[in-house]
C-alpha positions as a Markdown table, in Angstrom:
| # | Residue | x | y | z |
|---|---|---|---|---|
| 1 | Met | 68.5 | 122.5 | 114.5 |
| 2 | Glu | 66.1 | 125.1 | 114.0 |
| 3 | Gly | 68.8 | 127.3 | 116.2 |
| 4 | Leu | 71.3 | 126.3 | 114.2 |
| 5 | Asn | 69.7 | 128.2 | 111.1 |
| 6 | Gln | 70.0 | 131.0 | 113.0 |
| 7 | Val | 72.8 | 133.4 | 112.4 |
| 8 | Arg | 73.0 | 137.1 | 113.6 |
| 9 | Gly | 69.2 | 136.4 | 114.6 |
| 10 | Arg | 68.7 | 136.0 | 110.7 |
| 11 | Ser | 67.5 | 132.6 | 109.1 |
| 12 | Val | 69.6 | 131.2 | 107.5 |
| 13 | Tyr | 69.4 | 127.6 | 105.4 |
| 14 | Ile | 72.7 | 126.3 | 105.8 |
| 15 | Asp | 72.4 | 123.1 | 104.6 |
| 16 | Leu | 72.4 | 124.9 | 101.3 |
| 17 | Ile | 75.0 | 126.7 | 101.8 |
| 18 | Arg | 77.3 | 124.1 | 102.7 |
| 19 | Thr | 75.6 | 121.8 | 99.9 |
| 20 | Val | 76.4 | 124.6 | 97.2 |
| 21 | Ala | 80.1 | 125.3 | 98.5 |
| 22 | Met | 80.9 | 120.9 | 98.5 |
| 23 | Val | 79.7 | 121.0 | 94.7 |
| 24 | Ala | 81.6 | 123.6 | 94.0 |
| 25 | Val | 84.9 | 121.9 | 95.1 |
| 26 | Leu | 83.7 | 118.8 | 93.4 |
| 27 | Leu | 83.8 | 120.5 | 90.4 |
| 28 | Leu | 86.8 | 122.4 | 90.5 |
| 29 | His | 88.8 | 119.1 | 91.1 |
| 30 | Ala | 86.8 | 117.5 | 88.4 |
| 31 | Ser | 87.7 | 120.2 | 85.9 |
| 32 | Gly | 91.9 | 119.9 | 87.1 |
| 33 | Gln | 94.1 | 123.0 | 85.8 |
| 34 | Trp | 94.7 | 122.7 | 82.2 |
| 35 | Val | 98.0 | 124.5 | 82.0 |
| 36 | Ile | 98.6 | 125.4 | 78.6 |
| 37 | Thr | 101.3 | 128.1 | 76.7 |
| 38 | Ser | 100.4 | 131.4 | 75.0 |
| 39 | Gln | 101.9 | 129.3 | 71.7 |
| 40 | Glu | 99.9 | 126.3 | 72.0 |
| 41 | Met | 96.5 | 128.3 | 72.8 |
| 42 | Ser | 97.5 | 129.7 | 69.4 |
| 43 | Gln | 97.6 | 126.6 | 67.7 |
| 44 | Leu | 94.4 | 125.7 | 69.0 |
| 45 | Asn | 91.1 | 125.1 | 66.6 |
| 46 | His | 88.1 | 127.0 | 67.4 |
| 47 | Phe | 86.8 | 123.6 | 68.6 |
| 48 | Glu | 89.2 | 123.1 | 71.1 |
| 49 | Ile | 89.3 | 126.7 | 72.3 |
| 50 | Ile | 85.6 | 126.3 | 73.0 |
| 51 | Arg | 86.1 | 123.4 | 74.7 |
| 52 | Trp | 88.6 | 125.0 | 76.9 |
| 53 | Gly | 86.5 | 127.9 | 77.3 |
| 54 | Val | 83.9 | 125.9 | 79.0 |
| 55 | Val | 86.2 | 124.3 | 81.3 |
| 56 | Asp | 87.9 | 127.6 | 82.0 |
| 57 | Val | 83.7 | 128.6 | 83.3 |
| 58 | Tyr | 83.3 | 125.5 | 85.4 |
| 59 | Gln | 87.1 | 126.2 | 87.1 |
| 60 | Ser | 85.7 | 129.6 | 87.5 |
| 61 | Val | 82.6 | 128.4 | 89.2 |
| 62 | Gly | 84.0 | 125.5 | 91.6 |
| 63 | Val | 87.1 | 128.1 | 93.2 |
| 64 | Met | 83.9 | 129.6 | 95.3 |
| 65 | Gly | 83.6 | 126.7 | 97.1 |
| 66 | Val | 86.1 | 127.4 | 99.4 |
| 67 | Pro | 85.7 | 130.8 | 100.1 |
| 68 | Leu | 82.0 | 129.6 | 100.6 |
| 69 | Phe | 82.7 | 127.2 | 103.2 |
| 70 | Leu | 85.0 | 129.9 | 104.9 |
| 71 | Met | 82.7 | 132.4 | 105.1 |
| 72 | Leu | 80.0 | 130.3 | 106.4 |
| 73 | Thr | 82.2 | 128.7 | 109.2 |
| 74 | Gly | 82.8 | 132.5 | 109.9 |
| 75 | Ala | 79.1 | 133.5 | 109.9 |
| 76 | Leu | 78.4 | 130.2 | 112.4 |
| 77 | Leu | 81.5 | 130.8 | 114.7 |
| 78 | Leu | 81.8 | 134.3 | 115.4 |
| 79 | Gln | 78.5 | 135.1 | 116.7 |
| 80 | Pro | 78.5 | 137.6 | 119.0 |
| 81 | Glu | 76.6 | 135.7 | 121.6 |
| 82 | Lys | 78.5 | 132.6 | 121.4 |
| 83 | Asp | 80.2 | 132.7 | 125.1 |
| 84 | Glu | 82.7 | 129.4 | 125.0 |
| 85 | Ser | 85.8 | 128.9 | 127.1 |
| 86 | Leu | 88.9 | 128.0 | 125.6 |
| 87 | Arg | 89.1 | 124.8 | 126.6 |
| 88 | Val | 85.1 | 123.9 | 125.4 |
| 89 | Phe | 85.6 | 125.6 | 122.4 |
| 90 | Phe | 88.6 | 123.2 | 121.2 |
| 91 | Lys | 87.1 | 120.4 | 122.8 |
| 92 | Lys | 84.0 | 120.8 | 120.3 |
| 93 | Arg | 86.7 | 121.7 | 117.3 |
| 94 | Trp | 88.5 | 118.2 | 118.0 |
| 95 | Ala | 85.5 | 115.7 | 118.2 |
| 96 | Arg | 84.1 | 117.7 | 115.2 |
| 97 | Ile | 87.5 | 117.9 | 113.0 |
| 98 | Gly | 90.8 | 116.6 | 115.0 |
| 99 | Leu | 89.3 | 113.0 | 115.4 |
| 100 | Pro | 88.5 | 112.5 | 111.5 |
| 101 | Ser | 91.3 | 114.0 | 110.5 |
| 102 | Leu | 93.5 | 111.6 | 112.0 |
| 103 | Phe | 91.4 | 108.7 | 110.6 |
| 104 | Trp | 91.5 | 110.2 | 106.8 |
| 105 | Phe | 95.4 | 111.4 | 107.5 |
| 106 | Ala | 96.2 | 107.4 | 107.8 |
| 107 | Ala | 94.1 | 106.6 | 104.8 |
| 108 | Tyr | 95.5 | 109.0 | 102.5 |
| 109 | Phe | 99.1 | 107.8 | 104.2 |
| 110 | Ala | 98.0 | 104.3 | 103.1 |
| 111 | Trp | 96.7 | 105.6 | 99.3 |
| 112 | Asp | 100.0 | 107.3 | 98.5 |
| 113 | Phe | 102.0 | 104.1 | 99.5 |
| 114 | Leu | 100.0 | 101.4 | 98.1 |
| 115 | Val | 98.0 | 102.7 | 95.2 |
| 116 | Gln | 100.1 | 105.9 | 94.2 |
| 117 | Asn | 103.6 | 103.5 | 94.6 |
| 118 | Ile | 105.2 | 106.7 | 96.7 |
| 119 | Pro | 108.2 | 105.6 | 98.6 |
| 120 | Phe | 107.6 | 104.7 | 102.4 |
| 121 | Thr | 109.8 | 106.8 | 104.1 |
| 122 | Ala | 110.3 | 108.6 | 107.3 |
| 123 | Ser | 110.8 | 111.7 | 105.5 |
| 124 | Ala | 107.3 | 111.2 | 103.6 |
| 125 | Ile | 105.4 | 110.7 | 106.5 |
| 126 | Val | 107.0 | 113.9 | 108.2 |
| 127 | Gln | 106.1 | 116.2 | 105.8 |
| 128 | Gly | 102.7 | 114.9 | 105.1 |
| 129 | Ile | 101.9 | 115.2 | 108.2 |
| 130 | Leu | 103.3 | 118.8 | 108.5 |
| 131 | Asn | 101.7 | 120.1 | 105.2 |
| 132 | Gly | 98.8 | 117.2 | 105.0 |
| 133 | Pro | 99.4 | 113.6 | 103.1 |
| 134 | Tyr | 97.4 | 114.6 | 100.2 |
| 135 | Thr | 96.3 | 117.7 | 97.9 |
| 136 | Gln | 92.6 | 118.7 | 99.8 |
| 137 | Met | 94.3 | 118.4 | 103.0 |
| 138 | Trp | 95.8 | 121.8 | 103.4 |
| 139 | Tyr | 92.5 | 122.9 | 103.9 |
| 140 | Leu | 92.8 | 121.5 | 107.1 |
| 141 | Tyr | 95.7 | 123.7 | 108.4 |
| 142 | Val | 93.7 | 127.0 | 107.2 |
| 143 | Leu | 90.8 | 125.7 | 109.4 |
| 144 | Ala | 92.9 | 125.0 | 112.2 |
| 145 | Gly | 94.6 | 128.4 | 112.1 |
| 146 | Leu | 91.4 | 129.9 | 112.0 |
| 147 | Tyr | 90.4 | 128.4 | 115.3 |
| 148 | Leu | 93.4 | 129.5 | 116.7 |
| 149 | Leu | 92.3 | 133.0 | 116.1 |
| 150 | Thr | 88.5 | 132.3 | 116.5 |
| 151 | Pro | 88.5 | 133.4 | 120.2 |
| 152 | Ile | 89.7 | 136.6 | 119.9 |
| 153 | Phe | 87.8 | 137.8 | 116.4 |
| 154 | Arg | 84.8 | 136.8 | 118.7 |
| 155 | Val | 86.3 | 139.6 | 121.1 |
| 156 | Phe | 86.3 | 141.5 | 118.3 |
| 157 | Ile | 83.4 | 141.1 | 116.4 |
| 158 | Ala | 81.3 | 141.5 | 119.8 |
| 159 | His | 82.6 | 144.6 | 120.2 |
| 160 | Ala | 83.2 | 146.1 | 117.1 |
| 161 | Asp | 80.5 | 148.3 | 115.2 |
| 162 | Gln | 79.3 | 147.8 | 111.7 |
| 163 | Thr | 81.8 | 150.5 | 110.4 |
| 164 | Leu | 85.3 | 148.9 | 112.0 |
| 165 | Val | 84.4 | 145.6 | 111.0 |
| 166 | Lys | 83.9 | 147.0 | 107.3 |
| 167 | Tyr | 87.3 | 148.5 | 107.3 |
| 168 | Phe | 88.8 | 145.6 | 108.8 |
| 169 | Val | 87.5 | 144.1 | 105.3 |
| 170 | Ile | 88.9 | 146.8 | 103.0 |
| 171 | Leu | 92.1 | 146.4 | 104.1 |
| 172 | Trp | 92.2 | 142.9 | 103.6 |
| 173 | Val | 90.6 | 143.0 | 100.2 |
| 174 | Leu | 93.6 | 145.9 | 99.4 |
| 175 | Gly | 96.4 | 143.4 | 100.3 |
| 176 | Val | 94.9 | 140.3 | 99.3 |
| 177 | Ala | 93.5 | 141.3 | 96.1 |
| 178 | Ile | 94.0 | 145.0 | 94.6 |
| 179 | Ile | 97.5 | 145.3 | 95.3 |
| 180 | Pro | 98.7 | 142.0 | 93.7 |
| 181 | Phe | 96.5 | 142.6 | 90.8 |
| 182 | Phe | 98.7 | 146.1 | 90.1 |
| 183 | Ser | 101.8 | 144.2 | 91.1 |
| 184 | Leu | 101.0 | 141.6 | 88.1 |
| 185 | Phe | 100.2 | 144.2 | 85.4 |
| 186 | Thr | 102.1 | 147.1 | 86.0 |
| 187 | Ile | 106.1 | 147.8 | 87.1 |
| 188 | Phe | 105.4 | 148.9 | 89.9 |
| 189 | Gln | 105.0 | 147.1 | 93.2 |
| 190 | Leu | 103.9 | 148.2 | 97.0 |
| 191 | Asn | 105.6 | 146.8 | 99.5 |
| 192 | Thr | 103.4 | 143.4 | 100.8 |
| 193 | Asn | 104.5 | 144.8 | 104.7 |
| 194 | Val | 102.0 | 147.8 | 104.8 |
| 195 | Phe | 99.1 | 145.6 | 104.5 |
| 196 | Ala | 99.4 | 143.1 | 107.8 |
| 197 | Ile | 96.2 | 141.6 | 107.4 |
| 198 | Thr | 96.3 | 138.8 | 104.6 |
| 199 | Gly | 95.4 | 134.8 | 104.1 |
| 200 | Tyr | 92.1 | 133.2 | 104.8 |
| 201 | Ile | 90.7 | 135.0 | 107.6 |
| 202 | Gly | 89.3 | 138.0 | 105.5 |
| 203 | Phe | 86.5 | 135.4 | 104.5 |
| 204 | Phe | 86.3 | 134.2 | 108.0 |
| 205 | Val | 85.1 | 137.7 | 109.2 |
| 206 | Leu | 83.2 | 138.8 | 105.8 |
| 207 | Gly | 80.8 | 135.6 | 106.7 |
| 208 | Thr | 79.8 | 137.1 | 109.7 |
| 209 | Tyr | 79.5 | 141.0 | 108.1 |
| 210 | Leu | 77.5 | 139.3 | 105.4 |
| 211 | Ser | 75.0 | 138.1 | 107.4 |
| 212 | Thr | 73.6 | 141.7 | 108.3 |
| 213 | Val | 73.8 | 142.3 | 104.3 |
| 214 | Glu | 70.8 | 142.4 | 102.2 |
| 215 | Met | 70.6 | 142.9 | 98.5 |
| 216 | Arg | 68.1 | 142.5 | 95.7 |
| 217 | Arg | 68.5 | 138.7 | 94.2 |
| 218 | Ser | 68.5 | 140.6 | 90.9 |
| 219 | Thr | 71.6 | 142.7 | 91.6 |
| 220 | Leu | 73.2 | 139.8 | 93.3 |
| 221 | Ser | 72.2 | 137.6 | 90.1 |
| 222 | Leu | 73.7 | 140.5 | 88.0 |
| 223 | Phe | 77.0 | 140.9 | 90.0 |
| 224 | Ile | 77.4 | 136.6 | 90.1 |
| 225 | Ile | 77.6 | 136.7 | 86.3 |
| 226 | Leu | 79.9 | 139.9 | 86.3 |
| 227 | Gly | 82.3 | 138.0 | 88.5 |
| 228 | Val | 82.1 | 134.8 | 86.6 |
| 229 | Ala | 82.6 | 136.1 | 83.6 |
| 230 | Leu | 85.5 | 138.2 | 84.2 |
| 231 | Thr | 87.0 | 135.6 | 85.9 |
| 232 | Ala | 86.5 | 133.2 | 82.9 |
| 233 | Val | 87.4 | 136.0 | 80.3 |
| 234 | Ser | 90.9 | 137.4 | 82.0 |
| 235 | Thr | 91.9 | 133.8 | 82.8 |
| 236 | Tyr | 91.5 | 133.3 | 78.9 |
| 237 | Val | 93.3 | 136.4 | 78.0 |
| 238 | Leu | 96.0 | 135.8 | 80.4 |
| 239 | Ala | 96.0 | 132.2 | 78.7 |
| 240 | Ala | 96.5 | 133.7 | 75.6 |
| 241 | Thr | 99.2 | 135.9 | 76.4 |
| 242 | Val | 101.4 | 134.9 | 79.0 |
| 243 | Gly | 100.4 | 131.5 | 79.3 |
| 244 | Gly | 101.7 | 128.6 | 82.3 |
| 245 | Ala | 101.1 | 128.6 | 85.5 |
| 246 | Glu | 100.2 | 133.0 | 85.9 |
| 247 | Met | 97.0 | 132.1 | 83.3 |
| 248 | Tyr | 95.2 | 131.2 | 86.3 |
| 249 | Phe | 95.6 | 134.4 | 88.6 |
| 250 | Phe | 92.0 | 135.6 | 88.3 |
| 251 | Gln | 91.2 | 131.6 | 89.5 |
| 252 | Gln | 93.0 | 131.8 | 92.6 |
| 253 | Tyr | 91.1 | 132.6 | 95.9 |
| 254 | Phe | 92.0 | 136.4 | 96.5 |
| 255 | Ser | 91.8 | 137.1 | 93.4 |
| 256 | Pro | 89.6 | 140.3 | 93.0 |
| 257 | Thr | 86.7 | 138.6 | 90.5 |
| 258 | Ile | 86.5 | 135.7 | 92.7 |
| 259 | Ile | 86.1 | 137.4 | 95.7 |
| 260 | Leu | 83.3 | 139.7 | 94.0 |
| 261 | Ala | 81.3 | 136.2 | 92.4 |
| 262 | Ser | 82.1 | 134.3 | 96.0 |
| 263 | Val | 80.6 | 137.3 | 98.5 |
| 264 | Met | 77.5 | 137.8 | 96.1 |
| 265 | Val | 76.7 | 133.7 | 96.2 |
| 266 | Phe | 77.0 | 133.9 | 99.3 |
| 267 | Leu | 74.7 | 137.2 | 99.8 |
| 268 | Leu | 71.7 | 135.4 | 97.7 |
| 269 | Leu | 72.1 | 132.0 | 99.6 |
| 270 | Leu | 71.5 | 134.1 | 102.4 |
| 271 | Thr | 68.0 | 135.2 | 100.8 |
| 272 | Val | 66.8 | 131.7 | 100.3 |
| 273 | Lys | 64.6 | 130.7 | 103.6 |
| 274 | Pro | 65.5 | 127.1 | 105.6 |
| 275 | Pro | 62.8 | 124.9 | 104.6 |
| 276 | Ser | 60.8 | 125.0 | 107.6 |
| 277 | Leu | 60.1 | 128.8 | 107.0 |
| 278 | Gln | 58.7 | 127.8 | 103.3 |
| 279 | Lys | 55.5 | 128.5 | 103.3 |
| 280 | Glu | 55.2 | 125.5 | 100.7 |
| 281 | Asn | 57.2 | 122.3 | 101.0 |
| 282 | Ser | 56.5 | 120.6 | 97.7 |
| 283 | Leu | 60.4 | 120.4 | 97.0 |
| 284 | Ser | 60.5 | 118.1 | 100.1 |
| 285 | Lys | 62.6 | 115.1 | 98.5 |
| 286 | Val | 65.2 | 117.5 | 96.9 |
| 287 | His | 65.3 | 119.3 | 101.2 |
| 288 | Lys | 66.1 | 115.9 | 102.5 |
| 289 | Leu | 68.8 | 115.4 | 99.6 |
| 290 | Ile | 70.2 | 118.7 | 100.7 |
| 291 | Lys | 70.1 | 117.8 | 104.3 |
| 292 | Val | 71.7 | 114.4 | 103.8 |
| 293 | Ile | 74.6 | 116.0 | 101.6 |
| 294 | Ser | 75.6 | 119.0 | 104.3 |
| 295 | Glu | 75.4 | 116.5 | 107.2 |
| 296 | Asn | 78.3 | 114.6 | 105.6 |
| 297 | Thr | 80.0 | 117.1 | 103.8 |
| 298 | Leu | 83.3 | 116.5 | 105.8 |
| 299 | Gly | 83.0 | 113.1 | 105.0 |
| 300 | Ile | 82.7 | 113.9 | 101.5 |
| 301 | Phe | 85.3 | 116.3 | 101.5 |
| 302 | Phe | 88.2 | 113.9 | 102.8 |
| 303 | Ile | 87.2 | 111.0 | 100.5 |
| 304 | His | 86.3 | 112.5 | 97.2 |
| 305 | Val | 89.7 | 112.6 | 95.5 |
| 306 | Met | 90.1 | 108.7 | 96.0 |
| 307 | Ile | 87.4 | 108.5 | 94.5 |
| 308 | Ile | 88.0 | 111.1 | 91.4 |
| 309 | Glu | 91.5 | 110.0 | 90.6 |
| 310 | Ser | 90.0 | 106.2 | 90.9 |
| 311 | Ile | 87.5 | 107.3 | 88.5 |
| 312 | Gln | 90.1 | 109.3 | 86.0 |
| 313 | His | 92.7 | 106.6 | 86.1 |
| 314 | Gly | 90.2 | 103.9 | 85.6 |
| 315 | Tyr | 91.2 | 101.9 | 88.8 |
| 316 | Leu | 87.3 | 100.7 | 88.7 |
| 317 | Gly | 87.9 | 99.0 | 85.5 |
| 318 | Phe | 86.9 | 102.1 | 83.5 |
| 319 | Ala | 87.9 | 106.0 | 83.1 |
| 320 | Ile | 85.8 | 109.0 | 82.6 |
| 321 | Asn | 88.6 | 112.1 | 82.1 |
| 322 | Arg | 89.0 | 114.5 | 79.1 |
| 323 | Asn | 90.9 | 111.8 | 77.2 |
| 324 | Thr | 88.3 | 109.9 | 77.0 |
| 325 | Leu | 85.1 | 111.9 | 77.1 |
| 326 | Asn | 84.6 | 115.5 | 75.8 |
| 327 | Pro | 85.1 | 117.4 | 79.5 |
| 328 | Ile | 82.2 | 119.8 | 78.3 |
| 329 | Ile | 80.4 | 116.4 | 79.6 |
| 330 | Glu | 83.1 | 114.7 | 81.5 |
| 331 | Val | 83.2 | 117.7 | 84.3 |
| 332 | Pro | 80.0 | 117.5 | 85.6 |
| 333 | Leu | 79.1 | 114.1 | 84.4 |
| 334 | Leu | 82.4 | 113.5 | 86.5 |
| 335 | Thr | 81.3 | 115.9 | 89.6 |
| 336 | Ala | 77.6 | 114.0 | 89.9 |
| 337 | Ile | 79.3 | 110.9 | 89.9 |
| 338 | Val | 81.5 | 111.4 | 92.7 |
| 339 | Leu | 79.5 | 113.2 | 94.9 |
| 340 | Phe | 76.9 | 110.6 | 95.1 |
| 341 | Val | 79.4 | 107.7 | 95.1 |
| 342 | Ser | 81.3 | 109.9 | 98.2 |
| 343 | Leu | 78.1 | 110.1 | 100.0 |
| 344 | Ala | 76.8 | 106.7 | 99.3 |
| 345 | Ile | 80.6 | 105.5 | 100.9 |
| 346 | Ile | 80.5 | 107.7 | 103.9 |
| 347 | Leu | 77.3 | 106.8 | 104.8 |
| 348 | Leu | 77.5 | 103.1 | 104.5 |
| 349 | Leu | 81.2 | 103.5 | 107.0 |
| 350 | Lys | 78.5 | 105.3 | 109.1 |
| 351 | Lys | 76.5 | 102.3 | 110.0 |
| 352 | Val | 80.2 | 100.9 | 111.0 |
| 353 | Pro | 79.8 | 100.6 | 115.1 |
| 354 | Tyr | 82.9 | 102.9 | 116.4 |
| 355 | Leu | 84.1 | 103.6 | 112.8 |
| 356 | Asn | 81.0 | 105.9 | 112.7 |
| 357 | Arg | 82.9 | 108.6 | 115.2 |
| 358 | Leu | 86.0 | 108.9 | 113.0 |
| 359 | Ile | 84.5 | 109.1 | 109.7 |
| 360 | Asp | 82.6 | 112.4 | 110.1 |
């Protein structure tokens, strides 16, 4: 297990990063998107604006979950010393992600047809296979695309110096964040074909690049606060002036402020030493909990949407949502409940013979 904590010669508390990323995803999904028009925003009273603003902050923090997952995956898979044949690499990915995905695809098709009352048709099944049967499944297709590119980028990382990797990252940030930012707020638009490096591959490469970077914790903390604050404030400004779907421009994974905050959180988490390297292990129970959550993040990721919807819609005999509880309290409470209920269910399912191989 100790070997897994080594990323490019650096001891990394992988379980902590994975756990923080998972909690962030749960926070984002528990928050939901509170889409509002600028006219509706102007009609809110002070208390409602504060309530909306706190949820805005929750969302601004939660949206960092996916970038953290992708950067960690890149840091682990793109290590220059890894030497695997294509067959071995894809066999491992199939066992780790492929088989559980098949099980959970079947589970969510059943959820679609039996709980959500979606008509059982051939087109619904085909479309579900092509795009994922439920909302969170899009992430699996991102992983599939990155896995297909991993053998190629391993060669790139192994032979590229830090300057070339930094150049790649700069091109990516310009293409996915800076140019769209100016296109939104000015009348000018640059032809998007200029920047061919787009998509989630940038976070993937960032992970292995950042594993060699070190900054002061105080500086990282300051930039994290700045990134989250700019995201939340900018979202509020867009909600008050533009409204609609465009108000969430700064809460997209590729917004400049989210990239800034996500990178700084990742770097800050890299400064935390794994428990085995800490002189005093007074928080052993916390470390054990983090380890258990980390080892079951895939299962939690798959099942958590069922749990959230069951609680929000009252399928379990009670409902926790923004209509029954102030979202300032409801969002973190729902996040905690979903985390531990999902974890408990996954741990129980993994005790079932044969099923344990398909769960996680």
